[in-house]
NUSE-414125 format. One record per residue (C-alpha): chain; x negated, y negated, z. Coordinates in steps of 0.1 Angstrom, whole numbers, padded with zeros to 4 digits, always signed. Each point is the difference from the previous one (the first is absolute). Last residue first. Example, Ala and Ser with C-alpha at 12.3 -4.5 7.8 and 13.67 -1.06 7.14 Angstrom:
c,c1,c2,c3
A,-0137,+0011,+0071
A,+0014,+0034,+0007
***
This chain:
c,c1,c2,c3
A,-0195,-0097,+0223
A,+0016,+0016,-0031
A,-0026,+0028,-0003
A,+0021,+0028,+0016
A,+0031,-0008,-0020
A,+0030,+0015,+0020
A,+0027,+0023,-0012
A,+0025,+0008,+0027
A,-0009,-0018,+0032
A,+0028,-0003,+0026
A,+0017,-0033,+0008
A,+0016,-0001,+0035
A,+0035,-0006,+0014
A,+0002,+0035,+0017
A,+0033,+0011,-0014
A,-0004,-0023,-0031
A,-0032,+0016,-0012
A,-0010,-0022,-0029
A,-0022,+0016,-0027
A,-0034,-0013,-0012
A,-0017,-0007,-0033
A,-0034,-0015,-0003
A,-0024,-0028,+0010
A,+0009,-0026,-0026
A,-0020,-0031,+0008
A,+0019,-0032,+0006
A,-0023,-0015,+0026
A,+0025,+0008,+0028
A,-0005,+0036,-0010
A,+0025,+0017,-0023
A,+0023,+0030,+0004
A,+0024,+0013,-0027
A,+0030,+0015,+0017
A,+0020,+0032,-0006
A,+0031,+0003,+0021
A,+0001,+0031,+0022
A,+0026,-0013,+0023
A,+0018,-0031,-0014
A,-0012,-0036,+0003
A,+0018,-0031,+0012
A,-0013,+0001,+0035
A,-0035,+0010,-0009
A,-0014,-0004,+0035
A,-0035,+0012,-0008
A,-0025,+0017,+0023
A,-0030,+0016,-0016
A,-0005,+0037,-0008
A,-0035,+0015,-0001
A,-0016,+0018,-0030
A,-0033,-0019,+0003
A,+0010,-0021,-0030
A,+0032,-0009,+0018
A,-0020,-0012,+0030
A,-0022,-0021,-0023
A,+0031,-0016,-0014
A,+0010,-0008,+0035
A,-0033,-0017,+0007
A,+0001,-0019,-0033
A,+0033,-0015,+0011
A,+0030,+0012,-0019
A,+0020,-0012,-0031
A,+0030,+0019,-0012
A,+0013,+0004,-0036
A,+0032,+0018,-0009
A,-0003,+0022,-0031
A,+0020,-0013,-0030
A,-0028,-0022,-0012
A,-0024,+0029,-0002
A,-0010,-0004,-0037
A,-0030,-0023,+0004
A,-0011,+0018,+0033
A,-0033,+0013,-0015
A,-0008,-0035,-0014
A,-0002,-0002,-0038
A,-0029,+0010,-0021
A,+0001,-0015,-0034
A,-0031,-0022,+0000
A,-0021,+0027,+0016
A,-0002,+0021,-0031
A,-0011,-0027,-0025
A,-0010,+0015,-0034
A,+0012,+0036,+0007
A,+0032,-0013,+0015
A,+0008,-0020,-0031
A,-0006,+0031,-0022
A,+0021,+0022,+0022
A,+0028,-0025,-0005
A,+0013,-0022,+0028
A,+0036,-0004,+0011
A,+0013,-0035,+0008
A,+0026,-0003,-0028
A,+0009,+0037,+0005
A,+0013,-0007,+0035
A,-0009,+0013,+0035
A,+0022,-0010,+0029
A,+0021,+0031,-0002
A,-0010,+0019,-0031
A,+0006,-0022,-0031
A,-0002,+0003,-0038
A,-0002,+0038,-0003
A,-0001,+0006,-0037
A,+0016,+0031,-0016
A,+0001,+0013,-0036
A,+0021,+0025,-0020
A,+0024,+0013,+0026
A,+0023,+0028,-0012
A,+0037,+0002,-0009
A,+0029,+0023,-0005
A,+0035,-0005,-0012
A,+0034,-0007,+0015
A,-0008,-0034,+0014
A,-0002,+0013,+0036
A,-0024,+0027,-0013
A,-0023,-0026,-0015
A,+0001,-0021,+0032
A,-0009,+0031,+0021
A,-0031,+0006,-0021
A,-0009,-0037,+0003
A,+0003,+0002,+0038
A,-0021,+0031,-0001
A,-0026,-0020,-0020
A,+0002,-0027,+0027
A,-0008,+0024,+0028
A,+0010,-0017,+0033
A,-0020,+0010,+0031
A,-0004,-0035,+0014
A,+0030,-0022,-0007
A,+0010,-0016,-0032
A,-0002,-0031,-0022
A,+0006,+0010,-0036
A,-0005,-0021,-0031
A,+0012,+0020,-0031
A,-0011,+0002,-0036
A,+0020,+0015,-0028
A,-0003,+0022,-0030
A,+0027,+0019,-0019
A,+0014,-0028,-0021
A,-0016,-0032,+0015
A,+0002,-0010,+0036
A,-0021,-0023,+0021
A,-0003,-0011,+0036
A,+0028,+0020,+0015
A,+0002,-0005,+0037
A,-0003,+0022,+0031
A,-0001,-0014,+0036
A,-0003,+0015,+0035
A,+0000,+0036,-0012
A,-0001,+0020,+0032
A,-0012,+0036,+0004
A,+0014,+0030,+0018
A,-0016,+0033,-0011
A,+0013,+0030,-0019
A,-0018,+0032,+0006
A,-0027,+0012,-0025
A,+0007,+0035,-0013
A,-0025,+0027,-0010
A,-0007,+0025,-0027
A,-0036,+0002,-0011
A,-0010,-0010,-0036
A,-0037,-0005,+0009
A,+0004,-0037,-0011
A,+0030,-0003,+0022
A,-0018,+0014,+0031
A,-0029,-0024,-0006
A,+0025,-0029,-0005
A,+0016,+0008,+0034
A,-0032,-0003,+0019
A,-0007,+0030,+0022
A,+0001,-0001,+0038
A,+0033,+0018,+0004
A,+0015,-0022,-0027
A,-0019,-0033,+0000
A,+0014,-0030,-0020
A,-0024,-0012,-0027
A,+0027,-0001,-0026
A,+0003,+0022,-0031
A,+0032,+0016,+0012
A,+0014,-0036,-0001
A,+0018,-0011,+0032
A,+0037,+0007,+0006
A,+0016,-0033,+0010
A,+0028,-0009,+0023
A,+0010,-0037,+0000
A,+0000,-0030,+0024
A,+0006,-0032,-0019
A,+0004,-0005,-0038
A,+0001,+0031,-0023
A,+0035,-0004,-0013
A,-0008,-0037,-0007
A,-0023,+0012,-0028
A,+0029,+0013,-0020
A,+0015,-0035,-0002
A,-0033,-0015,-0013
A,-0001,+0028,-0026
A,+0035,-0006,-0012
A,-0007,-0038,-0003
A,-0033,+0008,-0019
A,+0021,+0021,-0024
A,+0002,+0038,+0000
A,+0012,+0020,-0030
A,-0006,+0036,+0011
A,-0035,+0016,-0004
A,+0000,+0035,-0014
A,-0020,+0024,+0021
A,-0035,+0015,-0001
A,-0014,+0023,+0026
A,-0032,+0015,+0013
A,-0026,-0023,-0015
A,-0034,+0007,+0015
A,-0013,-0027,+0023
A,-0019,-0033,-0005
A,+0032,-0020,-0008
A,+0013,+0003,+0035
A,+0024,+0024,+0018
A,-0028,+0025,+0005
A,+0019,+0028,-0018
A,+0012,-0024,-0027
A,+0034,-0013,-0009
A,+0008,-0020,-0032
A,+0031,-0018,-0010
A,-0006,-0033,+0017
A,-0035,-0016,+0004
A,-0012,-0019,+0030
A,-0024,-0029,+0009
A,-0004,-0007,+0037
A,-0009,-0033,+0017
A,-0005,+0008,+0036
A,+0005,-0016,+0034
A,-0010,+0016,+0033
A,+0013,-0001,+0036
A,-0023,+0022,+0022
A,-0030,-0023,-0003
A,-0001,-0017,+0034
A,-0029,+0019,+0014
A,+0003,+0020,+0032
A,-0008,+0034,-0015
A,-0031,-0014,-0018
A,-0015,-0014,+0033
A,-0026,+0026,+0006
A,-0013,-0006,-0035
A,-0009,-0035,+0012
A,-0030,+0016,+0018
A,-0019,+0001,-0033
A,+0019,-0012,-0031
A,+0037,+0002,-0008
A,+0012,-0001,-0036
A,+0034,-0015,-0010
A,+0010,+0012,-0034
A,+0020,-0025,-0021
A,+0004,+0008,-0037
A,-0002,+0028,-0025
A,+0019,+0033,-0005
A,-0008,+0029,-0023
A,-0027,+0012,+0023
A,+0025,+0003,+0029
A,-0001,-0026,+0027
A,-0004,+0009,+0037
A,+0012,-0023,+0027
A,-0026,-0013,+0025
A,-0037,+0007,-0008
A,-0030,+0012,+0018
A,-0037,-0008,+0004
A,-0026,+0013,+0025
A,-0027,+0011,-0024
A,-0020,-0033,-0004
A,-0021,-0016,-0028
A,+0026,-0027,-0007
A,+0001,+0005,-0038
A,-0007,+0037,+0000
A,+0025,+0007,+0027
A,+0025,-0022,-0019
A,-0005,+0021,-0032
A,+0007,+0032,+0019
A,+0031,-0015,+0016
A,+0013,-0011,-0034
A,-0005,+0035,-0014
A,+0021,+0013,+0030
A,+0028,-0024,-0010
A,-0001,+0016,-0034
A,-0013,-0018,-0031
A,+0017,-0001,-0034
A,+0018,-0033,+0005
A,-0019,-0026,+0019
A,+0002,-0006,+0038
A,-0001,-0036,+0010
A,-0016,+0002,+0034
A,+0012,-0020,+0031
A,-0031,+0004,+0022
A,+0005,+0005,+0038
A,-0025,-0005,+0028
A,-0030,+0014,+0017
A,-0036,-0003,-0013
A,-0026,+0018,+0022
***
């Protein structure tokens, strides 16, 4: 079975779920998942994990993301993007590119953000967008997010384009909404492209057409996005013990208790994910790949 990661260039108009359906057809396998959902309006980088690599999604280095977002001042929609129903229109004050750049600095660093009611956040097991579409009353709590960088790429009358590098969980359309309010008007997002997610960039992303023509060419190693996870190399015998569910001795003098480790054989084969038990100075198996030896 194939296992690895594919950096997919998601087109506008398809959901992330649609991409997974296409990938299952292309690679003739069911065990496929993705990191970081993109709405149908959005295009760009979507890391897709194949086979046993799906077990590594939570450890992938894709939490920091960069987007290019087009926005429109003076209009608010129920979905906070151009696909929704218009719920408000307000006059747009005279705003220069200099004024806009200054306003963007208000959103730099750690901020509080209320996600869109049309997000995929679960409320008592039900997606928020489903509740919103059925006109149910609910409130999404604020969340802590971080804007690492935000820049104005273009500005003309009521339209502009932003480059935003942000933490996991940031809703760019909600950021646009808040920007409009800060400027004394309203705003909605009109287009979104994710140009980077961790180590994955849009320059290296493959289209569905390219994947259909040559599927294996674009499969990256399963650990391609795990650079932030400490790597340890063990003997084949110790790797076998871990695969059997047994702990193996490990000094780990510079490690913290419970630290996640990616374990390799002395031949460089990824065997799985383990945790360090500082109290007993052992590595305990967490997610092991049965066919790695």
